[in-house]
C-alpha positions in Angstrom: 140.3 -131.9 282.1 136.7 -130.3 281.6 135.5 -129.2 278.5 134.5 -125.3 277.8 131.1 -125.0 276.7 131.7 -123.2 273.3 128.7 -120.7 273.8 130.2 -119.7 277.0 133.6 -119.2 275.6 132.0 -117.4 273.0 130.4 -114.9 275.4 134.0 -114.6 277.1 135.7 -113.5 274.0 132.9 -111.1 272.8 133.2 -109.6 276.1 136.9 -109.3 276.2 136.9 -107.6 272.9 133.8 -105.0 273.7 136.1 -104.1 277.2 139.0 -103.5 274.8 136.8 -101.1 272.6 138.5 -97.7 272.3 136.9 -95.1 274.5 135.2 -97.8 276.6 135.7 -98.8 280.3 136.4 -102.4 280.7 136.1 -102.5 284.5 132.5 -101.3 284.1 131.3 -103.8 281.6 129.4 -106.7 283.0 127.4 -108.3 280.3 124.2 -109.8 281.4 125.3 -110.3 285.0 122.5 -112.4 285.8 122.5 -114.9 283.0 122.4 -118.4 283.8 125.1 -120.4 282.6 123.3 -123.5 283.3 120.7 -123.0 280.7 121.9 -123.5 277.4 119.1 -121.6 275.7 119.9 -118.6 277.6 123.6 -119.1 276.9 122.9 -118.9 273.0 120.7 -116.3 273.0 123.4 -114.2 274.9 126.0 -115.3 272.6 124.0 -114.1 269.6 123.4 -111.3 271.1 127.1 -110.2 272.0 127.9 -111.1 268.6 125.8 -108.9 267.2 126.8 -106.1 269.5 130.5 -106.7 268.9 129.6 -105.3 265.3 128.1 -102.2 266.5 130.6 -101.4 269.2 133.2 -101.3 266.5 132.1 -98.2 265.0 131.5 -94.6 266.4 127.7 -95.0 266.9 125.0 -95.3 269.6 122.7 -98.0 269.4 119.8 -99.5 271.5 119.9 -103.3 273.5 116.5 -103.9 274.2 116.8 -106.8 277.1 113.7 -108.4 277.4 115.2 -111.4 280.0 116.4 -108.7 282.4 113.6 -106.3 281.5 116.0 -103.4 280.7 116.5 -100.9 277.6 120.1 -99.7 277.4 121.4 -97.1 275.3 125.2 -97.9 274.1 128.2 -96.8 272.5 131.5 -98.3 271.8 130.1 -101.3 273.7 129.8 -98.6 276.6 126.2 -98.0 278.5 125.2 -94.4 278.6 121.8 -94.8 279.8 119.6 -97.6 280.8 115.8 -97.8 281.6 113.6 -100.2 283.2 111.0 -102.2 281.2 107.7 -102.4 283.2 106.1 -105.1 280.9 106.5 -106.6 277.3 104.7 -108.7 275.0 105.7 -110.1 271.6 104.1 -111.7 268.7 106.7 -113.7 267.7 110.1 -114.3 269.4 111.7 -115.6 266.3 111.3 -112.1 264.4 113.5 -110.5 266.9 116.7 -111.9 265.7 119.4 -109.8 264.0 120.1 -106.1 264.0 116.7 -103.9 263.4 117.4 -100.5 261.7 114.9 -97.7 262.7 113.4 -96.0 259.9 112.2 -92.7 261.6 112.3 -91.4 264.9 109.0 -90.8 266.9 107.7 -87.1 265.6 107.7 -84.1 268.0 104.4 -82.1 268.5 105.7 -78.5 268.5 103.8 -76.1 271.1 101.3 -74.0 270.2 102.9 -70.3 269.9 100.4 -68.2 272.6 98.9 -65.0 271.2 100.7 -61.9 272.0 104.1 -63.5 272.5 107.1 -64.0 270.1 106.8 -66.0 266.9 110.2 -67.7 268.0 109.7 -71.1 269.4 111.5 -72.4 272.6 114.0 -75.3 271.7 112.7 -78.6 272.1 113.1 -80.2 275.4 112.8 -83.8 276.5 109.3 -82.6 277.9 108.2 -82.2 274.3 108.7 -85.8 273.2 105.8 -88.2 273.0 105.1 -90.5 275.7 103.5 -93.2 273.2 104.5 -94.0 270.0 105.1 -96.6 267.3 108.9 -97.6 265.9 108.9 -98.9 262.6 112.1 -100.7 260.9 113.5 -101.6 257.9 113.0 -105.2 259.1 109.7 -105.1 259.1 109.7 -105.1 263.0 107.4 -102.7 264.7 107.9 -101.8 268.4 105.2 -100.1 270.3 106.2 -98.0 273.0 103.2 -97.8 276.1 103.9 -95.5 278.9 102.5 -96.6 281.9 99.9 -93.7 283.6 100.4 -93.3 287.4 97.1 -94.8 288.6 96.5 -91.8 291.1 93.3 -91.0 289.8 90.0 -92.2 287.9 90.8 -90.2 284.9 94.5 -91.3 284.5 93.4 -95.0 285.3 90.6 -94.7 282.3 92.9 -93.1 279.9 95.3 -96.0 280.4 92.9 -98.8 280.0 92.0 -96.4 276.4 95.1 -96.6 275.1 95.7 -100.0 275.7 92.2 -101.0 274.3 93.2 -98.8 270.9 96.3 -100.5 270.6 94.7 -104.0 270.8 92.2 -102.9 267.9 95.2 -101.4 265.8 96.7 -104.7 266.2 93.2 -106.6 265.1 93.4 -104.4 262.2 96.7 -104.8 260.9 96.1 -108.8 260.9 93.1 -108.5 258.7 94.2 -109.9 255.3 97.7 -111.1 256.7 98.5 -114.9 256.4 97.8 -116.0 259.6 100.9 -118.8 259.3 103.5 -116.1 259.5 103.4 -114.2 263.0 103.5 -110.7 263.2 107.1 -109.0 264.1 105.2 -107.0 267.1 107.0 -106.3 270.4 105.0 -104.2 272.6 106.9 -102.4 275.8 105.2 -100.7 278.4 107.4 -98.1 280.4 107.0 -95.0 282.7 106.4 -91.3 281.0 109.6 -90.4 281.6 111.3 -93.2 280.4 109.2 -93.4 277.2 110.1 -89.5 276.2 114.0 -90.6 277.1 114.2 -93.4 274.7 112.2 -91.1 272.1 115.0 -88.3 273.0 117.9 -91.0 272.2 116.5 -92.1 269.1 117.8 -91.2 265.4 117.1 -92.1 262.2 118.5 -95.5 261.4 119.6 -96.1 264.7 120.5 -99.4 265.4 118.6 -101.9 267.8 119.2 -105.5 269.1 117.1 -107.5 271.3 117.8 -110.2 273.8 114.9 -112.8 273.9 114.2 -114.6 277.3 113.8 -118.2 277.6 111.5 -120.5 279.8 114.0 -120.6 282.4 114.9 -116.9 282.6 113.9 -115.7 286.1 112.2 -112.0 286.3 
């Protein structure tokens, strides 16, 4: 009899519990469809993430799964995917800092539209278009996630703006590194997504929201 890998068994058990969570659709649940079961590192990471997600799915709350291995962001509740969006690019200061459950300190701020002279003082309700496309997310764990929108480079002005944003983020990273112990890698993750998806993510976030992150291994294929 072939012995069962305990980590693969753990993934199967977690998936089964998530599928049986109230108000979820087990038939639509497929955890990590591209998981390489022949890679012990990937299997171990998937088991860790599923264990964290199982705790979150047991409560009536929405949470975020950032899957760096498959370059996707998932908004979920009770183990069911409510919305997902692709990640264009990502960069991280230290993968070790991405473990555990991270609680968002505050959702991105919204810049209210100015009231035009001569119009009613009442403002229109906030919509998705009012959400920022470039913002920093701070977490109680000390993690910082920078969400940067990728400009459509169909004009010179948009291309320059895109490069300017990248340069400014790099300057801020250098400034934050001054005076910090160089032996401690920064808990910093940068995600580049489309403008629409950056706004959609900002719209979905709430104060105190839980986020878990699946880290890739060197054997993961993008």
